[in-house]
C-alpha positions in Angstrom: -33.2 -72.7 -78.3 -34.9 -74.5 -81.1 -35.8 -73.6 -84.7 -33.3 -70.2 -84.3 -31.2 -71.9 -87.6 -34.4 -73.1 -89.5 -35.1 -70.7 -92.3 -38.5 -71.8 -93.5 -39.6 -71.4 -90.5 -38.3 -67.3 -90.1 -39.4 -66.8 -94.0 -43.2 -67.5 -93.5 -43.3 -66.6 -89.5 -41.0 -63.3 -89.1 -39.3 -63.4 -85.4 -40.0 -60.8 -83.2 -37.4 -60.4 -80.4 -38.4 -58.6 -77.1 -35.3 -57.6 -75.6 -34.8 -55.3 -72.7 -33.7 -54.7 -68.9 -34.8 -56.8 -65.8 -38.4 -55.2 -64.8 -39.0 -52.9 -67.9 -42.0 -54.5 -68.7 -41.6 -57.1 -71.4 -43.2 -59.9 -70.2 -46.4 -57.8 -69.0 -46.6 -56.0 -72.2 -46.8 -59.9 -74.2 -49.4 -61.0 -71.8 -51.5 -57.8 -72.5 -51.3 -58.0 -75.7 -51.6 -61.9 -76.4 -53.1 -63.4 -73.2 -55.5 -60.7 -72.8 -54.4 -60.2 -68.8 -55.9 -57.5 -67.4 -52.8 -54.9 -66.8 -53.4 -55.2 -62.9 -52.8 -58.9 -62.3 -48.9 -58.5 -64.3 -48.6 -57.0 -61.2 -47.8 -60.4 -60.1 -45.8 -62.4 -62.5 -42.3 -63.4 -62.2 -39.2 -62.1 -63.0 -38.5 -63.9 -66.6 -35.5 -66.5 -66.3 -35.5 -68.3 -69.7 -35.7 -67.5 -72.8 -39.8 -67.8 -73.8 -41.0 -68.9 -77.6 -44.9 -68.0 -78.2 -45.6 -68.4 -82.3 -49.2 -65.6 -83.3 -50.9 -67.6 -85.6 -54.1 -65.8 -85.7 -54.7 -65.5 -89.6 -52.5 -65.6 -92.3 -51.6 -62.2 -91.9 -51.0 -62.2 -88.1 -48.4 -64.6 -88.1 -44.9 -64.6 -86.4 -43.3 -65.8 -83.4 -42.1 -63.8 -80.3 -39.0 -64.7 -78.3 -38.9 -62.5 -75.0 -35.1 -62.4 -73.8 -34.5 -62.5 -70.0 -33.4 -58.9 -69.0 -30.3 -60.4 -66.8 -29.1 -62.6 -69.6 -26.1 -61.6 -71.7 -26.4 -63.1 -75.0 -23.3 -62.0 -75.6 -21.7 -64.6 -73.8 -19.8 -66.7 -75.9 -22.2 -69.7 -74.9 -24.6 -67.8 -77.1 -24.4 -67.8 -80.5 -26.0 -64.4 -81.4 -25.4 -64.1 -85.2 -28.3 -67.5 -85.1 -30.2 -65.0 -83.1 -30.6 -62.0 -84.9 -30.0 -63.8 -88.4 -33.5 -64.7 -88.8 -35.2 -61.9 -87.0 -37.7 -59.8 -88.9 -38.1 -57.4 -85.5 -36.2 -56.1 -82.4 -38.5 -54.6 -79.9 -36.4 -52.9 -76.8 -38.1 -51.7 -73.9 -37.1 -49.0 -71.8 -38.6 -48.5 -68.7 -39.4 -44.6 -68.8 -39.9 -44.2 -64.8 -36.2 -45.6 -64.4 -32.7 -44.0 -64.9 -32.4 -45.1 -68.6 -28.6 -44.8 -69.0 -28.2 -48.5 -68.6 -30.9 -49.2 -71.1 -29.4 -47.1 -73.2 -25.8 -48.8 -73.4 -28.1 -52.1 -73.8 -29.3 -50.6 -76.5 -26.6 -49.7 -78.5 -25.2 -52.6 -78.1 -27.6 -54.9 -79.3 -28.3 -52.7 -82.0 -25.4 -52.5 -83.5 -24.4 -56.4 -83.1 -27.6 -57.0 -84.6 -27.3 -54.9 -87.6 -24.3 -56.1 -88.7 -25.3 -59.6 -88.6 -28.6 -58.5 -89.9 -29.0 -54.8 -91.9 -32.5 -55.9 -92.3 -33.6 -55.7 -89.0 -36.5 -53.3 -88.0 -35.5 -51.6 -84.6 -38.1 -50.6 -82.8 -37.6 -49.1 -79.0 -41.0 -48.8 -76.6 -40.5 -46.2 -74.0 -42.5 -48.0 -71.5 -45.3 -47.4 -68.4 -45.5 -43.7 -69.6 -48.5 -44.3 -67.6 -46.8 -42.6 -64.4 -45.8 -39.4 -66.2 -47.1 -36.1 -67.5 -47.8 -34.8 -70.6 -44.6 -32.7 -70.9 -42.5 -35.4 -68.8 -44.1 -38.0 -71.5 -42.3 -35.8 -74.5 -39.2 -34.4 -72.7 -38.3 -38.5 -71.9 -38.9 -39.1 -75.6 -36.9 -36.2 -77.1 -33.9 -37.2 -74.8 -33.9 -41.0 -75.3 -34.6 -40.7 -79.1 -31.4 -38.1 -79.1 -28.8 -39.8 -76.6 -30.0 -43.4 -78.8 -29.4 -41.9 -82.3 -26.1 -39.9 -80.7 -24.8 -42.9 -79.5 -25.0 -44.7 -83.4 -23.3 -41.4 -85.1 -20.5 -41.7 -82.7 -20.0 -45.1 -84.1 -20.6 -43.9 -87.8 -24.0 -46.1 -87.8 -26.0 -43.0 -88.8 -28.0 -45.5 -91.3 -29.0 -47.0 -88.6 -32.9 -46.0 -88.0 -35.0 -46.4 -84.8 -38.8 -46.2 -84.7 -39.6 -44.6 -80.8 -43.1 -45.4 -79.2 -44.8 -44.2 -76.2 -46.3 -47.2 -74.4 -48.2 -48.2 -71.2 -50.2 -51.4 -70.9 -53.1 -49.2 -68.4 -54.3 -48.0 -72.6 -54.3 -48.5 -76.4 -50.9 -47.0 -76.7 -49.4 -50.3 -76.1 -52.0 -52.5 -78.9 -51.2 -49.2 -81.6 -47.5 -49.3 -81.2 -47.4 -53.6 -81.8 -49.8 -53.1 -84.4 -47.2 -50.7 -86.3 -44.6 -53.1 -85.4 -46.2 -56.0 -86.9 -47.8 -54.1 -90.1 -43.9 -53.6 -91.5 -43.6 -57.9 -91.0 -46.7 -58.3 -93.5 -45.4 -58.4 -96.9 -49.1 -57.9 -98.3 -49.8 -54.5 -96.3 -49.7 -52.6 -99.9 -52.3 -54.4 -101.3 -54.2 -54.3 -97.8 -53.7 -50.8 -97.8 -54.7 -50.5 -102.0 -58.4 -52.2 -101.1 -59.3 -50.4 -98.0 -58.6 -47.0 -99.6 -60.5 -48.1 -102.8 -63.6 -49.3 -100.1 -63.5 -46.2 -98.5 -63.7 -44.0 -101.6 -66.5 -45.9 -103.2 -68.6 -46.1 -100.2 -68.4 -43.0 -98.4 -66.5 -44.1 -95.4 -64.6 -41.9 -93.1 -62.2 -44.3 -91.6 -61.4 -47.9 -92.1 -59.2 -50.6 -89.7 -58.6 -54.5 -90.5 -58.5 -55.7 -87.5 -57.3 -58.9 -85.8 -60.3 -59.6 -83.5 -57.9 -61.5 -80.9 -54.9 -59.3 -79.8 -57.3 -55.7 -81.2 -53.7 -55.5 -83.5 -55.2 -53.6 -86.5 -53.0 -55.1 -89.3 -54.0 -52.3 -91.9 -56.1 -49.1 -92.5 -56.1 -46.9 -95.1 -53.9 -43.7 -96.0 -55.5 -41.1 -93.9 -54.4 -40.6 -90.4 -54.4 -42.3 -87.4 -56.2 -40.7 -84.2 -55.7 -42.5 -81.3 -59.4 -41.3 -79.9 -60.6 -43.4 -83.1 -58.6 -46.3 -82.5 -59.5 -46.8 -79.0 -63.2 -46.6 -79.9 -62.7 -49.6 -82.5 -60.8 -51.7 -79.7 -63.7 -51.2 -77.6 -66.7 -52.1 -80.2 -64.4 -55.2 -80.5 -64.4 -55.6 -77.0 -68.2 -55.4 -76.9 -68.7 -57.4 -80.1 -67.1 -60.3 -78.5 -68.8 -60.3 -75.1 -72.1 -59.9 -76.3 -71.5 -62.8 -78.8 -69.8 -64.8 -76.0 -73.4 -64.7 -74.7 -75.5 -64.8 -77.1 -73.7 -66.0 -80.0 -73.6 -69.7 -79.4 -76.2 -72.6 -80.2 -78.7 -73.4 -77.7 -76.6 -76.3 -76.8 -73.2 -74.2 -76.5 -72.4 -75.1 -79.4 -70.6 -73.4 -82.2 -68.3 -69.9 -82.1 -69.4 -66.6 -81.1 -67.7 -65.0 -84.0 -68.7 -66.3 -87.4 -69.7 -64.7 -91.1 -72.8 -63.8 -89.6 -71.1 -61.3 -87.0 -72.2 -58.0 -87.6 -72.7 -54.7 -85.1 -73.8 -51.2 -85.8 -73.0 -48.7 -82.5 -74.5 -45.0 -83.4 -72.3 -42.2 -81.2 -73.5 -39.2 -80.1 -71.7 -37.4 -82.3 -73.5 -38.4 -85.7 -71.3 -40.7 -86.2 -71.8 -44.5 -86.9 -69.2 -47.3 -85.8 -69.7 -50.2 -88.4 -68.1 -53.9 -87.6 -68.2 -56.7 -90.5 -66.5 -60.0 -90.2 -64.3 -60.7 -92.8 -62.7 -63.9 -91.8 -62.9 -65.7 -88.6 -60.1 -63.5 -87.3 -60.5 -61.1 -89.2 -63.1 -57.5 -88.5 -63.5 -54.7 -90.4 -64.3 -51.5 -88.5 -65.6 -49.1 -90.2 -66.6 -44.9 -89.1 -69.6 -43.5 -91.4 -71.3 -40.0 -91.0 -75.2 -40.8 -90.4 -76.2 -39.6 -93.9 -73.7 -41.8 -95.6 -74.9 -44.9 -93.7 -78.2 -44.3 -95.3 -76.9 -45.9 -98.6 -76.1 -49.5 -96.2 -76.8 -51.0 -99.1 -74.0 -49.5 -101.6 -71.6 -49.9 -98.4 -72.5 -53.9 -97.9 -72.0 -54.5 -101.6 -69.0 -52.7 -101.9 -67.9 -54.6 -98.4 -68.7 -57.8 -100.4 -66.0 -57.1 -103.1 -64.2 -55.9 -100.2 -63.7 -59.3 -98.6 -63.8 -61.4 -102.1 -60.6 -59.5 -102.5 -59.0 -60.2 -99.1 -60.0 -63.5 -99.6 -57.9 -63.4 -103.1 -55.2 -62.5 -100.8 -55.0 -65.1 -98.3 -54.8 -67.7 -101.1 -51.9 -66.4 -102.7 -50.2 -66.3 -99.7 -51.7 -69.9 -98.7 -49.7 -70.7 -102.0 -47.1 -69.0 -101.4 -46.2 -70.6 -97.8 -47.1 -74.3 -99.3 -44.1 -73.6 -101.9 -41.6 -72.8 -99.7 -42.3 -75.7 -97.3 -42.1 -77.6 -100.0 -39.0 -76.0 -101.1 -37.4 -76.5 -97.6 -38.8 -80.3 -97.1 -36.3 -80.8 -99.9 -33.3 -79.3 -99.0 -33.8 -81.4 -95.6 -34.0 -84.7 -97.5 -31.0 -83.6 -99.8 -28.7 -82.6 -96.3 -26.6 -85.3 -95.5 -26.5 -86.9 -92.6 -24.0 -86.9 -90.2 -22.1 -89.9 -91.6 -22.1 -87.9 -94.6 -24.3 -90.2 -96.5 -27.5 -88.7 -98.3 -30.5 -88.7 -96.5 -33.5 -91.1 -98.2 -37.3 -89.9 -98.7 -39.2 -91.8 -96.9 
């Protein structure tokens, strides 16, 4: 497996592992979230039979690698170096099919988590209780409680109570999978506290109810303000991004078909029937700010736009700092490779 042992690669691009039993829905999740595949089309996906790696590089913040592991592969087999696999991993997503008997999945989860923790205690363990669209609301809660209880009891029996597991109810047929992935990715963004602070300052000075910083390609929100996230609010934001991108693809290009549908002029206002206004503004070519504003507050649009200008400038400064760090680490990684001796023991000479 390439790139497992590149420290620069995993530091700048955190690695997310997708694991779980066969047919639990790992590849479908990846295709729906990052390839805009229709959920119904995933029914025709073939079972994954090899480790698949994908680089997600939509912006300087949404920047990571996803490794999709086939369910039938026993990566604890002696032919696999599982220590190498877990050493550079930022998050491990374990997918459990909620509509199947999950006892075998829980046993595999326990084995995976305990071995991964011994190699890398800093891994974030994320459990997706998947395919919950086929369960009633009561059954969803009962299933989540049962899996949560059993998984934590197994860890307690092994004397590993300090391992923290995060649980999410997910389905590719609604926005729950996007929200769950948003929470996973946010933990891998070192600039998250800065972004949240900027959003808090922006909404408090603009009279805004709620604001999200979205990656428009994947519809993952990489940051939001400190007020609680309501699922319905998040869904409205996702739908607005879809509408804006679809209309921009039709009307946003030049007469000769050139240009980009989403650029610094991109902006949208949607008035809802409950005296709330949805306001979208382009932050960078991959990021959008989506706000919920009361109609009376939106009358001061000039103030909101001025504060947005300050917010966008601050985001660009955070970007620049991030890029300086990336360049510095890349240079250090290059120097380390040069200093590393060749197989015959002689030092490498720079070209």
